[in-house]
C-alpha positions, 0 to 999 in steps of 0.5 A: 554464469553461475549466480551466487549473489542476489540483491532485491531492491525497493526503488528510492523515492527520488524522481518519483511521480509528483503526488497530487492526491495526498496533502504533504501533511499526511506523508509522515517520515515516521511511517515506514513499512517493511517491503513484505512482497520483496521479503516474501520472495526472498524467503523462497530463494534457496539457501545457497544464494547470498541475498541482500535486501535494499529498501532504498525508500525507507532508508531515504537513499538518493538514486546515486546512493542507491547505485553506489550500494548496489555496486558495493555489493556487486550482485549477479542478479539485481531484482527491482520491485517497482511501482509505476510511480517510480518508473524513472528510477527503475529506468535509470538503474536498469541502464546504469547498474553494472549487474550482469542480470537485471530483473523487474517485478512488482505492480508496474510489471503487470501491464508494462512488462513488454516495455520493461524488457525493451528498457533493459530488463533481462526478465520480468515477473508478473503477479506473485513471484514466490514460485516463479523466481526460484524456478527461474534461478533453477532454470539458469535465469532465462530471458523473458516474461514469467507469469506467477498468478496468485500463490497459495499463501499457506504454501510459502514461508513467512517473509524473511524479515531477518534480512532487514535491520529492525532499527531502520523501521523504528519510529521517531516521534514527531508532532504530526503523528496519527497515534502512539503505537510505540517504537516499532510498528510492523506490518503483515498480510493476512490476505491479499486482493480485493473483490471490489471495483472502486474506480479510483483504486489501483489494486490489481489482485481482485481475487481474495487470497488468504492465509490460514488462521494458524499461519496468521497467528504464527506470524503475529506471534513472531512479530511480537517476539521481534519486539513489535509494539504494534502490528498493522494488518496491511490487507486490501480488504481484511474483513471481507470474510466474516467467519475468518475475521471472527476465527482470527479474533478468537485465536488471538484471544486464545493465544493471549497475544496482547499487543496494539494492533490494527487492520486495513479493511472495508466498512463493516455493518455486522456487529459480531465482527466488530465485537470480536475484533474489539475483544481481540484487542484491535485498536483501529480500523483503516477504512476507505469511506471516501464520501458521505454522499450516496450519489458520489458513492455510486459514482465511485462504485462503492459497495456501501452507502451512507446508512452503512457508514453510519452503522459502521461508525456507531458500532466502532464507537460502541466497541471502542475501535478508532476509525481511520477514515479515508475520504476523497474530495473532487468527485463530479457532482460534489457540491459546495455545501457538501464540502463545507459541512463535511468536517462537522459530519465526520466529527458527528460520526465519531471518526477521530482520524480522518485522512483526506485525498484528492480524486486523481486519475492514477495509473491503471485505475478505472477512473483514468481509463474512463477519462481516456475513453470519454475523450477528456484526455487527448492522449494516454499520459500514463502510457507515454510515461511508462514508455519514456519515464521522466523525473518528477512526472506530474499526474495528469488532471482534467480539472483547471488549475484554479479548481485544483488550488481550491480543492487543495485549500479545502483539504488544508482547511480540513487539517486545520479544523481537526487539529483545532478540535484538539484531537489527541493525536492526528493523522500521519 
C-alpha cells in the first residue's frame, strides 16, 4: 500500500503500572513535557507525508478517547512510543486500532522487541529512530526489528514542535507547584545518555551523546521565540563535560538569551562550572543526590560521596542556584536515626526543593536484576508483565507491606515538614 498518513502516539496514562516509587504529592498535573523523542523522529520524516502527533498522556485522554482519535485520523502507519510502564495500553492499541501498519519504538522496545512483534506490531524500532524510521518508510515498510543505535544529534533537525498545540502545555498554577516558571515551560535536550551505572536507574543510553553549542543556542533561541517563559534542559547528565557546560554558558551570555532556565544533571564540585551557569542565568539544577550516607551511596554505585554533595550545595548557595534534590529512601542498611535526621540535614545543606522517592525494583534496572539473581524474587515479574501486560500492574517488592507503609508515612512526614518550614514554593 502507499503510505500517506502517519500518526505518532504517546501512550495514555490509563492502566499504567501503579507507581510505588513517587508519592502522589509530587505528581503535579501542571507538569507536562513535550515528547521530544517523538518530535525528533517526526522532524526527520519527509514532507510528502501527512503527520499527526497525539500526546495522549499530556492531553489526559483515556484509552477509549485515544482509540477514537486514532480512528478519526485514520493513519496508514500508527507509531507507538512506549515505556514499559504503559505496555498494557500498547497491547490494547495494537489489538484494537484499525491502522493497517502499526509500529512500536521507545524504551520498552529495547529488551522486548521480539515480544512486541508477537503482540501485533508490524515493526519495532530499537534505540534512536531518526534515521531508521524514514529509511523504513522509503523501503516500503517491511516487517521486522530495526536497530538505530545513537544518532549524531548534530545531523538531525530540531524537534518538530510546530506539530503540537502550545496551549496544551501551558501551566495552570496550583497550590502544590514547585516554583514559578511562568505560563510555558518548554524542555530541550542538549545531550542524551548517562555514563554512570546507578543501580536504581533505568536510563538505557550509557554513551554520552551531545549537540554542538551552536545547535543548542539555536534551539534555546527558538524556544524563547515560541513564547517559553522557562526552558528546562532535560538531559540525563547535563554537566558531565565541564568545558561544554562552560562554553554553553558563555554562548548564552553572548547571545543575550535572558529567560528562566534550569537543567537536569549530577552533583558538581567544580566551582567554575557553577559560576558559569549562574552567570548565564541558570536558576535551578535538578540533581539525583539520593542519599546523605556514604555506605548507601556506595550501594547505589553513585560516583559522589557526602563530601561532594556538601561542596556542591555550598557552591550552589554561593552562586544563588536552587537545588532540586532527588532523594531515595528504603535502601538496605538505612537506619532509623538517618531517616529521622534527614529533613534537618537537607535543610542545613540549603536544599530548598527536596523530592523524595522510594527505592523500588523498576524494570530494566541493575537493582531488579540483582534481586532476581540473588533469589529474592522467585520469578521474573517484569518479564511476565511484558509478555502478558495487565492493567494497573503493581511493581513487585521485596519489603513487607508493613515496611512499605512505614516508609511511605516517612515521606508524607517529610512533605509536611518542608511545607511547614514555609519554603516559598515546594516540589511538583
